[in-house]
Structures are given as C-alpha cells and as structure tokens.
N, C-alpha and C positions, 0 to 999 in steps of 0.2 A: 662314946661312954654308954648310954643307953641305946644308941642308935643300932638298929638291924642292918645287917649286909645283905643286899639283894644281888642275885646273879644276874648278869648281862642278858642272858639268854631267856630269862623268865619275864622280862619286861614286856608289857603289851605294845603291839606294833600300831604305830599312829596311822600309817598308810598301808592297810593290807592289800595284796596284789588282787586283781580282779579275777572273777571266776570264769572259766571257759564255759560257753553255752553249749558246746556239742563235744564235751569230753576231753577238749585240749588242755594242756597243762597251763597253770598260772604263771605269773611272773616269777622269775628267779628259779626256784627249785623244782617246777613241774608238780608240786604235790597238791594243787588246787583241786577242788570238787567239782561236779558236773551240775548243770542246772535242773536236770531231771532227777536228780537224786543218786544216779548210779552211773559209774564210768562205762563206757563202751556201748551204751544204749542210745541209738539216734534219735534225734528229735524230729518229728514230722514237720515239714515246712508249713507255714502258715498259708492259708487259702482265703482268697478274697473272691466277691461276687455271690456269695450265699451258697456255694456248693461246688462240687466237681464239675469240670467242664464236659460238655456232652461228647459222647462217644462219635467218632467219624463215621459217617454213613454215606457210601459213595451213591451218587445219582443212578437209578435204574436206566438201564439201556433201552431205547425204544424198540418196540417189537418188530421183528422182520416183516417186510411187505411181499414175501413172495406168496404167501397163502391168498392174499387179497387178489394178486395178479392172476394166480392160477384160477382163483374162483371166478374172476370176470372172464378168463378165456373159456373156461367151461360153460358159463351162462350164455356167451356169445355164440359158441358152437351148438348149444342144445336149441337155441332160438332160430339159428338158420337151419338146422336139421329139421326142426318143426315146419318151418316155411316151406322147405323143400318137399317134405312128405305130404302136406296138405294142399300143395299146389299155389301158395300165395306169395310166392318170391316176384320181385318185380320183372316186367316185361319190356322189351325193347325192339324197336324197328326204325328202318331207314326208309323215311317217306319222301326224300327229295334228294337228288345227285346232279351234280354238273361237272362235267370234266372240262374246265375252261383251257387247260394247256397240257400238253404231253408231248415234248420235243426232245428229241436225241441227236446231239451232234454227229455228223458223219465223220469228222476228223478226229475227234478226241474222245467219243462215246460218253460225252457229259449229258447229264438228265436235266432239263427243266420242265417243273409241273406245277399245276394249280388244280386244286378239287375243292368244290363246295358241296356240302351235305348237310343234311337235317336229321338227326337222331332223336326219335320220340320215346320217352320213358314213362311208363305207367306203374302206380302203386294201387294194386287191387284190395289192399287192406283198409279195414275201416278205422282201426286204432293204432296201427303200426306206422311209425316214420322211420324212414331211411335217411341216413346221413352219409353222403358221399365226400370223399376227400378230392384232391387235385386229379384230374382226368387226363390220362395220355392217350391220344388217338393216333392210329397209323394206318395207312392204306397201302394197298398192293394191286397192281395190274398184272394179271397173268402170273401172279406169284412173285413178281418183282416190286420191291418197296419203291414207291413213288412220292411219299411225303408224309410229315408228322406235324402234330399240333398239341397243345396243352390248353385245356379248359379248367377254370376254377370250379372247385367243388360246390355242392348246394344241397339244401335241405329238401328232401321229397316228402312232401306231406301226405297224410293218409287219404286215398282216395284220388290223387291229384295225378294230372298228366302234364309233363313238362316237355317241351321242345328245346333242344340243343342243336344250336347251328354254329358250324365251324368251318374254317378253310384249312386244308392241308396243303402245303407249298414244299417245293424241293428246288434248289438252284445250285448247278454246278457240281452235282454228285457224279462220281467216276463210276460207270457201270461195267460189268464184265462184257468182253467183246460178243459173246454168244447171246447175252440177255439183251444187249443194245441191238443187235441184229434182229432179235425176234421182236421187239418192240416196234422197230421200223417197218417190219413186214405186215403189220396188222393195223386196220382200222378201228376195230372194235375189240374192247379188252374185257375179260371176265374180271369183276372187282371183288376186293374183300376188304372189310374195315374191321379193325380190332380196337376195342376200348379196354383200357386198364385202369382200374382204380381200387380204392379200399373203402368198403362201406360198414357202418354200424347201424344198430337197430335201437330205437327209442319206443319205449311203451310207458306212458306217464312219466314219472320221475327217474325211471330205470334207463340207463344208458349202457349199451354193450361196447365191448372193444370193438374196433374195426378189423375186417378180414379181407383178403384179397378177392377180387372179382374181376373176371375177363368176360367181355361181351364181344363175340365173333358174329360179324354180319357178312353174309355171302349169298351166291345163287343170283346175282344180277350182273349186267354187263354195261358198258358204257362206251361211247365214242367221244372223240374230242369235237366239242361244239363251238359253234361261234359265239362272239361276245354278246350278241343279241338274242341268242336262242335261248328259250325258256327252259329251266331244269326238267329233267325227267321226274315223274311223279309215281313211278312203278314202286310198290311197297315190297320192301324185302324184310323179312322177320329175322331176328337176331337170336342167338343162342346165349344165354348167360351161364358162365361156369364158375362156379363158387368153390374156392378152394379152402379146405379146412384140414390143417395139419398136412398130411400126405395124400388126402383124398380130394377129388375134383368132382363136383356134381354138376 
C-alpha cells in the first residue's frame, strides 16, 4: 500500500569483491579498482633491510709480477757489471790435485777414473755477500772428459776464503777408440776443470737474482799417482766467466 518498490540492482552488496592490488580485475565482472588509485600503474615492490641492495663490485685483479721480475733482473745485472768493472768479483784457484786412477780397458775402451782436488774461492769485498747455488764440477784430461761431481751450494761471506774439496769419478764410460788410444799412450795429462753454478749478490737486506757463472781452471798437468802419494800442491788460477743475457765477461 504505502510501501516503495526497490529495484534489485540498486540493493547494496553484502560481500563486495576484493580489489586487485596491481590493477587486476575484481571478482565477477572485472570492474574492480586498483590499490594505487589508477589502473595500469605498477606498484613498486616492498623493500626490506632499510634500503636498496649494494651494487655488485668485482674484486680487483692482483697486479702483474713482470715488472718486479724485470726490475730484479736489471738490478742483478747492474751489480755484477759494477763488480766486473771495479775488479771485485770473486776469485778461484786450484791448490791441490790428486789423480788417483785413470784406466782405459784395452778390450772395450771403457774408462775408469778418480780425481781429488781442492778449489779455493775468495771474496775480496767488504760488504758484499755471494750466494752460490748447487755446483756442477767436471774434469778433462787432454780434452777428454774423465769425471763429474756435484757440490751443494754455500754462502760466501764478505772477505771470506772458502776451501771446496771434491772427488770426481767415472766408471764404465765408453770412449772413442782414438781418445782411448791417446790416453793409453800418455803418462802425464794436461788437466782442465770446469765449475758451473748460479750466484746471487746480497748487500744488507737486498738480494739479487742469481745468474750463471762458469769457472774454468787450466794450465796444469797431472800423472796417475799411487794411493800413498801426496797430492800435488801446484797452484792453478781459474778464470770466472759471468754470463749476463747474451754476454760473457
């Protein structure tokens, strides 16, 4: 009678569809709004921890070592050149030699030898120390190799004189027939001793890189002595050859 008629479409909705957070459509008809007030505008994701993450920074590569090695080589060469020019490089001499055995088989040209010698090294410098690596020694009689030996390296202190005793031996080495006949025909042989090593220089805390050194001792001869014979004491001076790059001094 006095009641009003209401349209079903104008009644309030008891359970409205949820709103989309990032512009997505609501339930049912897809006409829902966005949480930031406008459709199509993206919402920035929430960040935790108080700020943006730090940018990636790669670790720096270690510096190359070539310059340091080149500098060390240059310093070592300059030191050795200075010692050569002012005449303060080490000196060497053979003070004792005993050729105990030198036998060549007549049937097979096999060599058996034994040689004892003493090498004296002198450092004339007051503040420079020489450091020698392992030493390789070889001996030859009349130009024919008769023995080798290896000696541990050592530290040559300033102003010091060091005696190095070694025995060079060879057993069962096959010789050329001509060389074997030459050794059989002689009783006394011109001798030659070569010493090869690598040496560095120390001045205070500075240590240089080691370079090659060859010491050649010649100008003396020896004969096969008996076991009870005393070694010869004739002094033979040796010539040290210092190799720097392609030059030999």
